[in-house]
C-alpha positions in Angstrom: -325.4 23.7 -11.3 -327.5 21.0 -12.9 -330.8 21.0 -11.0 -331.2 17.2 -11.6 -327.9 16.5 -9.9 -327.9 15.6 -6.2 -325.8 18.1 -4.3 -322.7 16.8 -2.6 -322.1 17.4 1.0 -319.8 20.4 0.9 -321.6 22.0 3.9 -321.6 18.9 6.1 -320.8 19.2 9.8 -317.2 19.4 10.8 -317.5 16.7 13.5 -320.0 14.5 15.3 -320.3 16.8 18.3 -321.3 19.7 16.0 -323.9 17.5 14.2 -325.2 16.1 17.5 -325.7 19.7 18.9 -327.6 20.6 15.7 -329.8 17.5 16.1 -330.4 18.2 19.8 -331.5 21.8 18.9 -333.8 20.5 16.2 -335.5 18.1 18.6 -335.8 20.3 21.6 -336.7 23.6 20.2 -339.1 22.7 17.3 -342.2 20.6 16.9 -343.0 18.5 13.8 -346.5 17.3 14.7 -348.4 20.5 14.5 -348.8 21.7 10.9 -350.5 24.8 9.7 -353.7 23.8 7.9 -355.5 27.2 7.6 -354.4 28.5 4.2 -355.6 31.0 1.6 -355.4 29.4 -1.9 -354.2 32.3 -4.0 -353.2 35.9 -3.3 -356.2 37.0 -5.4 -358.4 35.3 -2.7 -357.2 37.7 0.0 -360.1 39.6 1.7 -360.7 42.1 4.5 -361.5 39.1 6.8 -357.9 38.0 6.3 -356.7 41.4 7.4 -358.4 40.9 10.8 -357.1 37.3 11.0 -353.5 38.4 10.3 -353.5 41.0 13.1 -355.3 38.5 15.4 -352.8 35.7 15.2 -349.8 37.4 13.6 -349.5 35.5 10.3 -351.2 34.1 7.3 -350.3 31.4 4.7 -351.0 31.8 1.0 -350.4 28.8 -1.2 -350.0 30.6 -4.5 -348.3 33.9 -4.6 -345.8 33.4 -7.4 -346.6 31.7 -10.7 -344.3 29.2 -12.4 -342.5 31.9 -14.5 -341.9 34.0 -11.5 -340.5 31.1 -9.5 -338.2 30.1 -12.4 -337.1 33.7 -13.0 -336.3 34.2 -9.3 -334.2 31.0 -9.1 -332.3 31.9 -12.2 -331.7 35.4 -10.9 -330.3 34.1 -7.6 -328.1 31.6 -9.4 -326.9 34.4 -11.7 -325.9 36.5 -8.7 -324.0 33.6 -7.1 -322.3 32.7 -10.4 -321.4 36.4 -10.8 -323.4 36.7 -14.1 -325.5 39.4 -12.3 -323.6 42.1 -10.5 -324.3 44.5 -7.7 -326.2 42.4 -5.2 -324.6 41.2 -2.0 -323.9 37.6 -0.9 -323.1 36.3 2.6 -321.1 33.0 2.7 -320.5 30.6 5.6 -316.9 30.2 4.5 -314.4 32.7 3.2 -314.9 33.3 -0.5 -311.2 32.6 -1.1 -311.9 28.9 -0.2 -314.7 28.6 -2.7 -313.3 27.5 -6.1 -316.4 26.6 -8.2 -320.0 27.6 -8.9 -321.2 24.6 -6.9 -319.0 25.4 -3.9 -320.3 29.0 -3.9 -323.9 27.9 -4.1 -323.6 25.4 -1.2 -321.7 27.9 1.0 -324.1 30.8 0.3 -326.4 31.7 3.3 -328.0 34.9 2.1 -328.3 37.1 -0.9 -329.4 40.7 -0.2 -329.8 44.2 -1.5 -330.8 42.9 -4.9 -333.8 44.9 -5.9 -331.8 47.8 -7.3 -329.6 45.4 -9.4 -331.7 42.4 -10.4 -335.0 43.2 -12.3 -336.4 39.7 -12.0 -336.2 39.9 -8.2 -337.4 43.5 -8.1 -340.5 42.4 -10.0 -341.4 40.0 -7.1 -340.7 42.6 -4.4 -343.1 45.1 -6.1 -345.6 42.5 -7.6 -349.0 44.1 -7.7 -350.6 41.3 -5.7 -348.1 41.5 -2.9 -348.1 45.3 -2.8 -351.9 45.3 -2.7 -352.1 42.8 0.2 -349.5 44.9 2.1 -351.5 48.1 1.6 -354.6 46.3 2.9 -352.8 45.0 6.0 -351.2 48.4 6.8 -354.2 50.5 5.9 -351.9 52.7 3.8 -349.3 52.3 1.1 -346.3 50.0 1.8 -342.6 50.6 1.2 -339.9 47.9 1.0 -337.7 48.0 4.1 -335.4 45.1 3.3 -334.9 42.5 0.6 -333.0 39.2 0.9 -333.1 35.6 -0.1 -332.3 33.0 2.5 -330.5 29.9 1.2 -330.4 26.8 3.5 -327.9 24.4 1.8 -328.3 20.6 1.9 -326.8 18.4 4.7 -326.0 21.0 7.2 -327.8 24.3 6.4 -327.8 25.9 9.8 -330.7 26.7 12.1 -332.0 30.2 12.3 -332.9 30.4 16.0 -336.2 31.8 17.3 -336.4 35.6 16.9 -338.4 38.6 16.0 -337.5 40.3 12.8 -337.9 43.8 14.2 -335.1 43.0 16.8 -332.7 43.5 13.8 -331.8 47.1 13.5 -332.7 47.7 9.8 -336.3 46.6 10.7 -336.7 48.6 13.9 -339.6 50.9 13.1 -342.2 52.6 15.3 -344.9 50.6 13.6 -345.0 46.8 12.9 -343.2 45.7 9.8 -344.5 42.7 7.8 -342.4 40.0 6.2 -343.3 37.8 3.3 -341.3 34.6 3.1 -341.7 32.9 -0.3 -340.6 29.4 -1.0 -338.7 28.8 -4.2 -338.0 25.2 -3.5 -340.3 22.9 -1.5 -339.9 24.0 2.1 -340.6 20.9 4.2 -340.2 19.5 7.7 -336.9 17.9 6.9 -335.1 20.8 5.1 -335.9 23.7 7.4 -339.4 25.1 6.7 -340.6 28.0 8.8 -342.0 27.5 12.3 -344.1 30.1 14.1 -345.6 30.7 17.5 -349.2 31.9 16.9 -350.2 35.1 18.7 -346.7 35.7 20.0 -346.6 39.1 18.3 -349.0 40.3 21.1 -346.2 40.1 23.6 -344.6 43.1 21.9 -340.8 43.6 21.7 -338.9 40.9 23.6 -335.2 41.0 24.6 -332.8 39.2 22.3 -329.4 37.8 23.1 -326.2 36.9 21.2 -326.1 33.1 21.6 -326.0 31.1 18.4 -327.3 34.2 16.6 -329.2 37.4 17.7 -332.1 35.5 19.1 -334.7 34.9 21.8 -333.4 33.0 24.8 -334.0 29.3 24.2 -335.6 29.1 27.7 -338.2 31.7 26.6 -339.4 29.8 23.5 -342.9 28.3 23.9 -342.1 25.1 22.0 -345.4 23.6 22.9 -347.1 26.2 20.8 -344.9 25.8 17.7 -346.7 25.4 14.4 -344.7 24.3 11.3 -345.5 25.9 7.9 -344.4 23.7 5.0 -344.8 25.4 1.6 -344.7 24.5 -2.0 -342.7 26.6 -4.4 -344.5 29.9 -4.9 -346.3 29.7 -1.6 -345.7 32.3 1.1 -345.9 33.0 4.8 -346.9 36.6 5.7 -346.0 37.5 9.3 -345.7 40.3 11.8 -342.2 41.6 12.5 -342.9 40.8 16.2 -344.0 37.2 15.6 -341.7 34.6 17.2 -340.4 32.4 14.4 -337.4 30.3 13.4 -336.2 27.5 11.1 -334.4 24.2 12.2 -331.4 22.9 10.4 -331.6 21.2 7.0 -330.5 17.6 7.5 -331.8 16.5 4.1 -330.0 16.5 0.7 -332.5 19.0 -0.6 -331.9 22.7 -1.2 -334.2 25.2 0.5 -334.1 28.6 -1.2 -336.6 31.3 -0.3 -337.1 35.0 -0.8 -337.8 37.1 2.3 -338.9 40.7 1.8 -339.9 43.1 4.6 -342.4 46.0 4.2 -343.2 48.9 6.4 -346.1 51.3 6.3 -345.3 54.4 4.3 -345.7 56.5 7.4 -343.4 54.3 9.6 -340.3 55.9 11.1 -337.1 54.2 12.2 -336.6 53.9 16.0 -333.8 55.8 17.6 -330.8 53.7 18.9 -332.0 54.4 22.5 -335.6 53.3 21.7 -334.3 50.2 20.1 -332.1 49.3 23.1 -335.0 49.7 25.5 -337.3 47.5 23.4 -335.1 44.7 22.1 -332.2 44.3 24.5 -331.8 43.6 28.2 -331.1 47.3 28.8 -334.0 47.6 31.3 -333.6 44.3 33.2 -329.9 43.3 33.0 -331.2 39.7 32.6 -328.9 37.2 31.0 -329.7 34.2 28.8 
């Protein structure tokens, strides 16, 4: 797709009720007047003081993690996967693939690209970039391993909300030590197209039950919206966050794309939770409470 061309509204809402529901969620469950201002300029500026700060409040923002070439290469790699010029990676669409008849339609209906590091060298380079791996080793106090690789694509004019959640509540990331995610903007991630939102210090609450509502998510009634902090990012900027931090992204009502890479790391010594341990920590197994 020509980057200069304004995307058309393939992924628009089916009806006014659906759009109104999305707008109500965006207004009630997210704040847009509290913007993260404490930022590290480059990944090379990361220090031991930042390690303490990360574990204190559950996240850090670094404005420059990828350079221009890495951003360009990553976007080209993702588009090559969508256009089936690069094979082996997986794509999740919001519509059946049989209904998508062009490159443009595939791009606008793609929600997630994942399992790419073994198939796409340009994206593998980012996942194992020396700067990122060095920061992860400092945060863990030991070597890091990649636990999950994906790219999250929020299409224009209707890219859906990702409700508030903890990443470790998803089975592949349920380890006996905290995982750490890095969310890297490849397009400008802004207030109107679904930038990340976080609840500072919420990782201290530990594992919280999740419910199948709009997604696998925290109960809306449990979200401390008054503490929400939005994290806009320029391309190449990143949010580093604990796998227990409460975070989410509102819908994309703009005509702008919002493409981002999200890679999760675990400490080399971390072990997967058993299914029983997972159920006790991240579901209502112990309380029977409903959302």
